[in-house]
Backbone as numpy.savetxt, mean C-alpha at the origin, in Angstrom:
# Nx Ny Nz CAx CAy CAz Cx Cy Cz
4.82 0.14 9.51 3.75 1.05 9.65 4.39 2.72 9.33
5.48 2.29 10.09 6.48 3.14 10.09 7.25 3.87 8.58
7.55 2.93 8.17 8.26 3.32 6.54 7.43 3.58 6.03
5.91 3.17 5.87 5.04 3.53 4.64 4.63 4.73 5.07
4.74 5.36 6.23 4.06 6.79 6.72 5.25 7.60 6.51
6.43 7.44 6.87 7.76 7.96 6.36 7.80 8.10 4.87
7.58 7.84 4.31 7.62 7.67 2.28 6.39 8.42 2.31
5.25 8.62 2.60 4.17 9.14 2.67 4.63 10.90 3.12
4.88 10.81 3.83 5.49 12.41 4.45 6.61 13.16 3.20
7.51 11.66 3.15 8.45 12.67 2.09 7.98 12.96 0.60
7.03 12.29 0.15 6.53 12.24 -0.82 5.45 13.61 -0.94
4.49 13.71 0.25 4.10 15.12 0.38 5.29 16.36 0.79
5.99 16.18 1.71 6.39 17.65 2.34 7.24 18.04 0.84
8.48 17.48 1.04 9.19 17.83 -0.16 8.81 17.93 -1.24
7.88 17.12 -1.73 7.15 16.61 -2.96 6.69 17.75 -3.57
5.78 18.38 -2.67 4.83 19.34 -3.14 3.64 18.81 -3.67
3.46 17.93 -2.93 2.08 17.14 -3.29 1.08 17.42 -2.48
0.02 17.26 -2.32 -1.13 17.68 -1.65 -1.26 16.46 -0.28
-1.63 15.04 -0.98 -1.84 13.79 -0.41 -1.09 12.80 -0.92
-0.61 12.06 0.01 0.12 10.55 -0.43 -0.30 9.52 0.58
-0.82 8.32 -0.44 -1.39 7.06 0.93 -0.80 5.94 -0.08
-0.83 4.72 1.35 -0.22 3.48 0.88 -1.18 2.43 1.29
-2.39 1.91 0.34 -2.93 1.10 0.58 -2.91 -0.43 0.08
-3.14 -1.55 1.03 -2.86 -2.83 0.93 -3.79 -3.82 0.56
-3.53 -4.31 -0.52 -4.76 -5.29 -1.17 -5.05 -6.03 -0.64
-6.17 -6.46 -0.06 -6.80 -7.79 0.81 -7.57 -8.75 -0.30
-7.39 -9.82 -0.11 -7.56 -10.99 -1.07 -9.22 -11.37 0.00
-9.96 -10.47 0.03 -11.45 -10.74 0.67 -12.12 -10.84 -0.67
-13.74 -11.47 -0.18 -14.48 -11.17 -0.78 -14.88 -10.24 -1.83
-14.73 -8.71 -1.04 -14.85 -7.44 -1.65 -13.66 -6.79 -2.31
-12.55 -7.71 -2.25 -11.19 -7.15 -2.86 -10.81 -5.94 -2.27
-10.72 -5.90 -1.29 -11.34 -4.39 -0.44 -9.50 -3.77 -0.43
-9.28 -2.41 -0.08 -8.27 -1.99 -0.24 -8.26 -1.07 1.11
-7.26 -1.38 1.78 -6.97 -0.86 3.05 -6.20 0.19 3.08
-6.54 1.41 3.49 -5.25 2.46 3.56 -4.36 2.21 5.03
-3.11 2.11 5.00 -2.26 1.64 5.87 -1.53 3.03 6.44
-1.21 3.71 5.71 -0.49 4.87 6.25 -0.84 6.32 4.69
-0.64 7.36 5.72 -1.37 8.30 4.80 -0.35 9.64 5.51
-0.10 10.92 4.56 0.44 12.02 4.60 -0.41 13.08 4.33
-0.22 14.32 4.57 -0.94 15.23 3.64 -1.97 15.72 3.96
-3.06 16.64 3.28 -4.31 16.86 3.35 -5.39 15.71 2.92
-5.46 14.59 3.83 -6.69 13.63 3.67 -7.52 14.06 4.78
-7.80 14.65 5.36 -8.99 15.02 6.18 -10.33 13.79 5.93
-9.90 12.70 5.97 -11.08 12.47 6.22 -11.65 10.98 4.69
-10.69 11.63 3.54 -11.10 11.33 2.38 -11.25 9.68 2.35
-10.02 9.00 2.84 -9.89 7.54 2.51 -10.52 7.06 3.26
-11.53 7.38 4.23 -12.62 6.52 4.95 -13.78 6.92 4.06
-13.90 7.96 3.07 -14.98 8.16 2.70 -14.95 7.70 1.25
-13.78 7.20 0.40 -13.99 6.95 -0.65 -14.09 5.38 -0.89
-13.85 4.35 0.11 -14.05 3.27 0.38 -13.77 2.51 -1.11
-12.40 2.30 -1.43 -11.77 1.66 -2.22 -11.75 -0.06 -2.48
-11.82 -0.33 -3.72 -12.02 -1.54 -3.78 -10.78 -2.04 -5.65
-10.30 -2.96 -5.47 -9.25 -3.55 -6.58 -10.31 -5.03 -7.46
-11.37 -4.69 -7.34 -12.27 -5.61 -8.30 -12.58 -4.71 -9.49
-12.90 -5.67 -10.27 -13.53 -4.96 -11.83 -15.03 -4.45 -11.99
-15.31 -3.58 -10.76 -16.41 -3.22 -11.12 -16.17 -1.31 -10.51
-17.30 -0.44 -10.47 -17.30 1.09 -10.51 -16.03 1.42 -9.41
-16.11 0.72 -8.52 -15.67 1.50 -7.21 -14.23 0.92 -7.63
-13.72 0.11 -8.18 -12.56 -0.78 -8.35 -11.78 -0.24 -9.56
-12.40 0.63 -10.35 -11.76 1.38 -11.64 -11.01 2.57 -11.42
-10.92 2.92 -10.21 -10.02 3.95 -10.01 -8.95 3.75 -10.17
-7.64 4.64 -10.14 -6.77 4.69 -10.31 -6.23 3.66 -9.34
-6.71 3.73 -8.31 -5.75 2.87 -7.19 -6.17 1.50 -7.12
-7.19 1.17 -7.19 -7.67 0.10 -7.59 -7.27 -0.77 -9.02
-7.40 0.03 -10.08 -6.65 -0.23 -11.18 -4.80 -1.02 -11.01
-4.60 -0.06 -10.59 -3.05 -0.20 -10.22 -2.92 -1.16 -9.59
-3.77 -1.65 -8.44 -3.42 -2.94 -7.90 -3.92 -4.18 -9.04
-5.06 -3.89 -9.34 -5.38 -5.43 -10.67 -4.19 -5.62 -11.78
-4.41 -4.57 -11.95 -3.62 -4.63 -13.66 -1.88 -4.70 -13.26
-1.46 -4.25 -12.11 -0.07 -4.30 -11.68 0.88 -3.15 -12.56
0.01 -2.16 -12.95 0.61 -1.30 -13.86 0.15 0.38 -13.14
1.02 1.23 -13.73 1.01 2.32 -12.96 -0.29 3.23 -13.71
-1.14 4.00 -13.10 -2.69 4.53 -13.30 -2.80 5.85 -13.04
-2.61 6.94 -14.28 -2.45 8.36 -13.84 -3.94 8.69 -14.34
-4.29 9.43 -13.39 -5.51 10.35 -13.23 -4.70 11.71 -13.77
-4.91 12.05 -15.46 -4.58 13.55 -15.55 -5.58 14.74 -14.86
-7.15 14.53 -14.87 -7.61 15.37 -14.44 -9.46 15.12 -13.45
-9.26 15.43 -12.34 -10.55 15.03 -12.18 -12.08 15.47 -12.39
-11.40 16.74 -13.11 -12.82 17.15 -13.32 -13.54 16.38 -14.61
-12.27 15.99 -15.82 -12.73 15.42 -16.97 -12.75 14.13 -16.98
-12.28 13.02 -15.91 -12.18 11.46 -16.10 -13.68 11.10 -15.47
-14.07 10.63 -16.42 -15.45 10.23 -15.93 -15.65 8.36 -15.16
-14.46 8.06 -15.25 -13.92 6.80 -14.18 -13.57 7.47 -13.01
-13.81 8.77 -12.85 -13.64 8.74 -11.52 -14.78 9.95 -10.91
-15.72 9.66 -11.31 -17.24 10.18 -11.21 -17.82 10.28 -9.83
-17.67 8.81 -9.51 -18.22 8.40 -7.47 -17.36 9.20 -6.59
-16.09 9.96 -6.93 -15.15 10.64 -6.36 -14.73 11.83 -6.44
-15.12 12.43 -7.73 -15.14 13.86 -7.96 -15.46 14.56 -7.06
-16.55 14.69 -7.00 -17.13 16.07 -5.80 -16.10 16.10 -4.91
-15.73 14.81 -3.81 -15.12 14.75 -2.29 -13.22 15.26 -2.75
-13.29 14.64 -4.06 -11.69 15.17 -4.52 -11.65 16.30 -4.71
-12.43 17.14 -5.65 -12.29 18.69 -5.68 -12.46 19.65 -4.47
-13.32 19.15 -3.27 -13.75 19.78 -2.70 -12.23 20.17 -1.89
-11.18 18.89 -1.86 -10.05 18.96 -1.06 -9.14 19.67 -1.97
-9.19 20.01 -3.34 -8.13 20.65 -3.76 -7.39 19.47 -5.31
-7.97 18.45 -4.81 -7.44 17.33 -5.98 -7.56 17.37 -7.21
-6.87 17.81 -8.12 -6.85 17.73 -9.14 -6.57 17.04 -10.35
-5.51 16.08 -10.04 -4.91 14.92 -11.01 -3.95 14.01 -9.82
-3.86 12.75 -9.90 -3.24 11.75 -9.40 -2.82 10.34 -9.99
-1.58 9.78 -9.10 -1.15 8.63 -9.90 -1.12 7.69 -8.90
-1.34 6.49 -9.21 -1.71 5.13 -8.47 -0.13 4.55 -8.84
0.73 4.12 -8.02 1.54 3.49 -8.30 1.47 1.48 -7.77
1.31 0.78 -8.52 1.32 -0.68 -7.99 2.54 -0.94 -6.90
2.93 -1.24 -5.99 3.30 -2.60 -5.21 3.74 -3.61 -5.29
4.72 -3.66 -6.41 5.23 -5.31 -6.56 6.23 -6.12 -6.02
5.54 -7.16 -4.88 6.91 -7.97 -4.44 6.50 -9.33 -4.24
7.37 -10.24 -4.46 7.11 -11.41 -4.46 6.17 -12.43 -5.49
6.44 -11.51 -6.44 5.46 -11.87 -7.74 4.02 -11.55 -7.70
3.94 -10.60 -6.35 2.32 -10.20 -6.86 2.57 -8.96 -6.52
0.90 -8.17 -6.17 0.79 -6.80 -6.60 0.19 -6.96 -4.28
0.94 -6.01 -3.60 0.93 -6.15 -2.35 -0.43 -4.73 -2.45
-0.22 -3.98 -3.07 -0.99 -2.58 -2.64 -0.50 -1.77 -3.33
-0.78 -0.41 -3.13 -0.20 0.72 -4.01 -0.21 2.00 -3.60
1.05 2.73 -4.40 1.26 4.18 -3.48 0.04 5.18 -4.57
-0.49 5.92 -3.87 -1.34 6.75 -4.65 -1.07 7.98 -4.25
-0.89 9.47 -4.88 -0.28 10.51 -4.67 -0.95 11.39 -5.66
-1.96 12.74 -4.88 -2.49 13.14 -5.18 -1.75 15.01 -5.56
-2.28 15.67 -6.73 -1.88 17.12 -7.09 -2.62 18.10 -6.96
-2.33 19.41 -7.04 -3.15 20.19 -7.11 -3.44 20.73 -8.08
-3.01 20.39 -9.07 -2.92 20.93 -10.48 -3.34 19.87 -11.34
-3.97 19.86 -12.38 -4.21 19.02 -13.52 -2.77 18.69 -14.14
-2.59 17.59 -15.01 -1.43 17.14 -15.63 -0.73 17.18 -14.82
-0.15 16.72 -13.67 1.07 16.99 -12.42 1.63 15.86 -13.03
1.75 15.03 -13.74 3.04 14.10 -13.38 3.34 13.70 -14.94
4.95 14.27 -14.97 5.18 13.96 -16.33 6.09 12.93 -16.48
6.48 12.93 -17.55 7.17 11.25 -17.86 8.14 11.12 -16.73
9.01 12.20 -16.60 10.31 11.92 -15.43 9.83 11.62 -14.20
9.02 12.88 -13.54 8.23 12.59 -12.35 7.69 10.92 -12.35
7.19 10.36 -13.27 6.12 9.03 -12.96 7.57 8.33 -13.20
8.84 8.41 -13.92 9.62 6.95 -13.76 10.47 7.36 -12.46
10.40 8.73 -11.87 11.08 8.28 -10.50 10.12 7.89 -9.20
8.86 8.25 -9.56 8.16 7.59 -8.52 7.80 5.89 -8.94
7.85 5.79 -10.14 7.70 4.41 -10.41 8.86 3.55 -9.54
9.92 4.04 -9.70 11.30 3.71 -8.92 11.23 3.71 -7.35
10.43 4.83 -6.75 10.09 4.67 -5.48 9.06 3.92 -5.16
7.99 3.43 -5.73 7.14 2.52 -5.45 7.83 1.06 -5.76
8.92 0.84 -6.54 9.96 -0.63 -6.65 10.59 -0.73 -4.89
11.21 0.36 -4.85 11.89 0.47 -3.58 11.22 0.35 -2.06
9.65 0.77 -2.09 9.38 0.56 -1.24 8.05 -0.59 -1.08
7.81 -1.39 -2.29 7.54 -2.87 -2.13 8.82 -3.40 -1.59
9.66 -3.09 -2.38 10.98 -4.08 -1.76 11.25 -4.11 -0.52
10.93 -3.13 0.25 11.38 -2.62 2.03 10.27 -3.57 2.62
8.82 -3.59 2.27 7.80 -4.21 2.77 7.70 -5.63 2.62
8.08 -6.37 1.61 8.52 -7.73 1.39 9.97 -7.99 2.87
10.46 -7.43 2.44 12.00 -8.01 3.54 11.42 -7.47 4.80
10.80 -6.43 5.36 10.20 -6.25 6.70 9.30 -7.81 7.00
8.37 -8.29 6.20 7.89 -9.34 6.16 8.17 -10.29 6.50
9.37 -10.78 5.78 10.53 -11.58 5.80 11.30 -12.03 7.24
11.66 -10.75 7.22 12.19 -10.32 8.61 11.00 -10.76 9.90
9.67 -10.31 10.05 8.70 -10.61 10.64 8.74 -12.09 11.19
8.49 -12.55 9.52 8.40 -14.20 9.72 9.44 -14.89 10.21
10.78 -14.52 10.17 12.04 -15.05 10.29 11.95 -15.17 12.13
11.37 -14.24 12.74 11.65 -13.63 13.75 10.17 -14.69 14.32
9.52 -14.69 13.94 8.42 -15.93 14.32 8.51 -17.26 14.10
9.68 -17.67 13.27 9.97 -18.89 13.26 10.87 -19.02 14.27
12.16 -18.41 14.41 12.86 -18.34 15.18 12.42 -18.80 16.96
11.48 -17.60 17.14 10.59 -17.98 18.48 9.95 -19.53 18.42
9.52 -20.24 17.45 8.92 -21.18 17.24 10.15 -22.31 17.71
10.83 -22.10 17.07 12.11 -23.09 17.40 12.47 -22.97 18.65
12.27 -21.72 19.24 13.18 -21.90 20.34 12.28 -22.68 21.63
10.63 -22.15 21.23 9.41 -23.16 22.03 9.69 -24.39 22.05
9.76 -25.15 20.47 9.89 -26.55 20.31 11.17 -26.98 20.97
12.33 -26.47 21.00 13.84 -26.73 21.66 13.44 -26.84 23.13
12.68 -26.20 23.86 12.36 -25.84 25.22 11.45 -26.90 25.51
10.83 -27.24 24.62 9.43 -28.17 24.81 10.51 -29.97 24.88
11.25 -29.95 23.84 11.58 -31.00 23.49 12.80 -31.11 24.67
13.36 -30.23 24.96 14.49 -30.35 26.16 13.68 -31.01 27.59
12.50 -30.41 27.83 11.64 -30.76 28.92 11.65 -32.09 28.76
10.46 -32.51 27.82 10.15 -34.06 27.37 11.77 -34.97 27.83
12.99 -34.44 26.74 13.87 -35.28 26.69 14.22 -35.34 28.86
14.14 -34.59 29.48 14.94 -34.61 30.66 13.69 -35.64 31.75
12.60 -35.69 31.16 11.62 -36.47 31.89 12.02 -37.54 31.40
12.15 -37.62 30.18 12.68 -39.62 29.65 14.05 -39.85 30.28
14.57 -39.23 30.45 16.13 -39.48 31.55 15.61 -39.94 32.64
14.61 -38.77 33.36 14.42 -39.32 34.96 13.33 -40.48 35.16
12.98 -41.03 33.91 11.95 -42.15 33.68 13.10 -43.05 33.87
13.67 -43.33 32.54 14.81 -44.28 32.51 15.39 -44.43 33.86
16.09 -43.29 34.30 17.00 -43.72 35.55 15.84 -44.36 36.66
């Protein structure tokens, strides 16, 4: 969580964007997207938009499409993009004019997306997109590395517990034999 929050903060503060957030793809029946970190002018936006990565109206926004397709999705203008009609009013009220959603791909699967919102239309040029895609790859790598570390620590703890139990059983067996 700290890594994701810090990346969002760095995208907003020095990057000059209005808001950035990371959503994790859930493999539940609704194919929901859970916001896990955000920075900038979010003011309840993420609670109201209720995104999914399913191939339906609520999943065709840039974030859902990035997760579903594994490709970067650019919304050049909230006012003119018909796919964003369900979110247009709430986005415009916060000053969001354009956005980009970058898939977070690790271990051969899309883990989620990094979504960034700008205050002007057509805010993301080719060089910016390239740099943000590199950031998304690095972020996904960090997510996978941290998950592996946690899994490794859990396995180590289980091995220690099993070894302690085995030692106790061995001691009981030794006493029984004596």
